C-alpha positions, 0 to 999 in steps of 0.5 A, spaced: 376 424 316 370 422 321 366 420 314 371 416 312 372 412 319 364 411 318 364 408 311 370 404 313 366 401 320 360 400 316 364 396 310 368 392 315 363 391 321 363 384 321 370 383 321 371 389 326 366 385 331 370 379 330 376 382 332 373 385 338 371 378 340 378 375 339 381 381 343 376 379 348 378 372 348 385 373 348 384 378 354 380 373 358 386 368 357 391 373 359 388 376 365 388 369 368 395 367 366 398 374 369 394 375 375 392 372 381 384 371 382 384 375 388 387 381 385 384 388 383 387 387 376 384 380 375 377 383 376 378 389 372 381 385 366 376 379 366 370 385 366 373 388 360 375 382 356 368 379 358 364 385 356 368 385 349 366 378 348 359 379 350 358 386 346 361 383 339 357 377 339 351 381 341 353 386 335 354 380 330 347 377 332 343 384 331 347 385 324 344 378 322 337 380 324 336 387 323 336 390 316 342 393 314 341 401 313 346 406 311 345 414 311 344 414 304 339 409 304 335 413 310 336 419 306 333 415 300 327 413 304 326 420 306 326 422 299 321 417 298 324 413 292 320 406 292 322 403 285 326 405 279 324 402 272 328 401 267 322 402 262 316 407 263 312 401 260 313 397 266 310 402 270 303 402 267 297 403 271 293 397 271 285 397 272 287 394 279 291 400 281 286 406 278 286 411 283 280 414 286 281 421 287 287 424 283 290 422 277 295 427 274 300 427 268 305 431 264 306 427 258 305 427 250 300 423 247 299 418 253 298 413 247 299 407 251 295 409 257 289 411 252 290 404 249 289 400 255 283 404 257 280 405 250 274 400 252 274 400 259 268 403 263 272 402 270 276 409 268 269 412 267 266 410 273 272 412 277 271 419 274 263 419 275 265 417 283 270 423 284 276 421 280 279 428 278 284 427 272 289 433 269 293 432 263 298 437 261 301 436 254 305 440 249 301 444 244 301 440 237 303 446 233 308 448 238 315 448 235 318 444 240 313 438 238 317 438 231 324 438 235 321 433 240 319 428 234 326 429 231 330 427 238 325 421 238 326 419 231 319 419 230 314 423 226 307 421 230 308 425 236 303 431 233 298 426 231 298 423 238 297 429 242 291 431 237 288 424 239 289 425 246 285 432 246 280 428 242 280 422 247 279 427 253 273 430 249 269 424 248 270 422 255 267 429 257 261 428 253 260 421 256 260 424 263 253 426 266 251 433 269 252 430 276 259 427 275 263 428 282 269 428 278 273 431 272 277 430 266 281 436 263 287 437 258 291 443 258 297 445 253 303 449 254 309 452 249 316 451 252 321 446 252 318 439 254 317 438 261 319 431 264 314 426 264 310 426 271 304 422 273 301 422 280 296 416 282 293 418 289 299 416 293 304 414 288 308 419 283 312 417 277 317 421 274 322 421 268 326 424 263 325 424 255 332 422 253 334 424 246 333 419 241 329 414 245 322 413 245 318 416 251 316 409 253 323 406 254 325 411 258 328 410 265 322 412 271 322 413 278 317 411 283 316 416 289 311 416 295 307 422 295 308 423 303 315 424 302 320 430 300 321 428 293 313 426 292 311 433 295 316 437 291 314 434 285 307 434 286 308 442 288 311 443 281 306 440 277 301 444 281 305 450 279 306 448 272 298 447 271 297 454 273 303 457 269 308 458 274 315 457 274 316 460 267 311 455 264 307 458 258 300 455 258 296 456 251 289 455 249 288 449 245 285 452 240 291 457 239 294 457 232 301 458 232 306 461 227 310 456 224 317 457 220 321 464 220 318 469 224 322 475 221 320 473 214 313 471 216 312 478 219 316 482 214 312 479 208 305 480 211 308 488 212 310 488 205 303 485 202 299 491 206 304 496 203 303 494 196 295 495 198 297 502 201 301 504 195 296 503 190 296 506 183 302 511 181 304 511 188 311 509 190 315 505 196 311 505 202 315 502 208 312 498 213 315 498 220 313 494 227 316 497 233 315 495 240 315 500 246 318 500 253 314 505 257 318 504 263 324 507 259 320 512 255 323 508 248 320 505 242 324 500 238 324 497 231 324 490 231 321 489 224 321 493 217 320 492 210 322 496 203 327 500 207 333 502 202 338 501 208 337 495 213 335 498 220 339 496 226 334 496 231 334 503 232 331 506 239 327 512 239 324 516 244 317 514 245 313 521 244 317 523 238 313 524 231 307 521 229 308 515 233 308 519 239 301 522 237 298 515 236 300 514 243 297 520 246 291 519 242 290 512 245 291 514 252 285 519 251 281 514 248 279 510 254 276 503 251 277 505 244 282 504 239 285 510 235 289 510 228 293 516 226 294 519 219 299 525 218 300 528 211 306 532 212 306 535 205 299 538 205 299 539 213 293 534 214 292 530 220 286 525 220 284 520 226 280 513 225 277 511 232 274 504 233 269 504 239 266 497 239 262 496 232 262 504 232 267 507 227 269 515 226 274 518 221 275 525 222 280 531 221 283 534 227 287 540 228 294 538 229 300 540 226 307 536 226 313 535 222 317 529 221 322 528 227 328 526 223 329 532 218 333 528 213 327 523 211 324 523 204 317 521 207 311 525 205 306 522 210 305 517 215 300 512 217 300 509 224 296 503 228 297 501 235 298 494 237 295 491 243 296 486 248 289 485 251 288 492 254 295 494 253 298 498 248 305 495 247 307 497 240 305 500 233 305 498 226 307 504 221 307 505 214 311 511 211 309 514 205 314 517 200 309 518 194 302 519 194 297 514 190 293 516 184 287 514 189 289 519 195 290 525 190 283 524 187 281 525 194 285 530 197 280 536 195 275 533 199 280 532 205 283 539 205 276 542 204 273 539 211 273 543 217 277 541 223 273 535 227 268 534 221 267 527 220 268 523 213 262 519 212 264 516 205 266 509 207 269 508 200 274 514 200 281 512 200 282 514 207 277 509 210 280 503 206 287 505 208 285 505 215 282 498 215 288 496 211 292 498 217 288 495 222 288 488 219 295 488 218 296 490 226 291 485 228 295 480 224 302 482 226 299 482 233 298 474 233 304 473 229 308 476 235 305 471 240 301 472 247 308 474 250 309 479 245 315 476 242 317 469 241 324 468 238 326 475 239 325 475 247 333 477 248 333 483 243 327 485 247 330 484 254 337 487 252 339 494 254 336 499 249 339 506 248 337 512 244 339 512 237 343 518 235 342 521 227 
């Protein structure tokens, strides 16, 4: 009720003051006609009516002289909105507006900005004298670039971003060692962020509307020293260092394009054929990831299985994978691969410590943890994210190849802890094949372990019961 009254008074303030003035004039005439000049009532009536007339007249004069500010307008000033541009292209930074200290962007290719300053020495001079430029853009190989191109009905976005990176590198090459400023570009792999530009004390922000070129989008200008300006500036600082869910990636990173599942399983199939060899039969490739906090591992990808595995979970310490984990935990900075031949009771490890390689037979006996399996051997290789073992690639061997059987006598004759020096042996080749496969799968999974399967990885895991 109070807010409605305020709005009503603001809307009809001139009418209200005129009515008050009229009532005051009427009061003056009524007082003179109704009361004698020497009475108290006459003095009170005259005083009230005169005050009403004087107040309303002064209010009307002030309304004409003073600016008209509502609570909404005061709030807008607090948030610091200076201007609204119908098109982003009209909010360009000209040579006479170039900042001296900070110029920050969240954008795509900055095509118009680069064209404007392509042959300008003023931008370069400002950098030399202390201007710091930071540009945050999508990685050109990110799948979101393709999606954004479809939204804008334009196919030039990837090229614009690549041109931006080259432009930044050329600018850096022209800077001397004693340069006081800097120019840097960083890339992210997320849904596209809104446009952002800060030029010293001014900030411009705006959306990327679907089906509309970015240069034609509505854009808002803020003062930096305001609630809105400070908030947007802090958001940029968080995005720049990879906070608030923004995934900063190296500009030289190669992305996996297309269907991730199909690509990973195709890679596994290729390496399964190499391990299968001549005379062998069906080698199954499996990619599992770990949740060490739960003590579980889960199949995310597999190939050559008779029946499609529905992402079964197993205890992390079960079977050959469990042994693979313990071997790597004991290896320190080295990485260990593990081979188990269940038919001939052989356990062999491959350890890499920098450039040093070691293959040896160990005294370890284990049976398959699933009694109904027709698997005769298992080759397991770890997947690492930097120094953290996050999963494994396993090759389940059902029928041995002729090459392996030709080396079997040598393997069985080895004493425990004795090394294999023959780098042409089948075991050495298998370990190298498995290691190469795991390295490729690790890159294809992405820096965050899983790109398209984050929901599958994050959902509740339960142990599979046979």
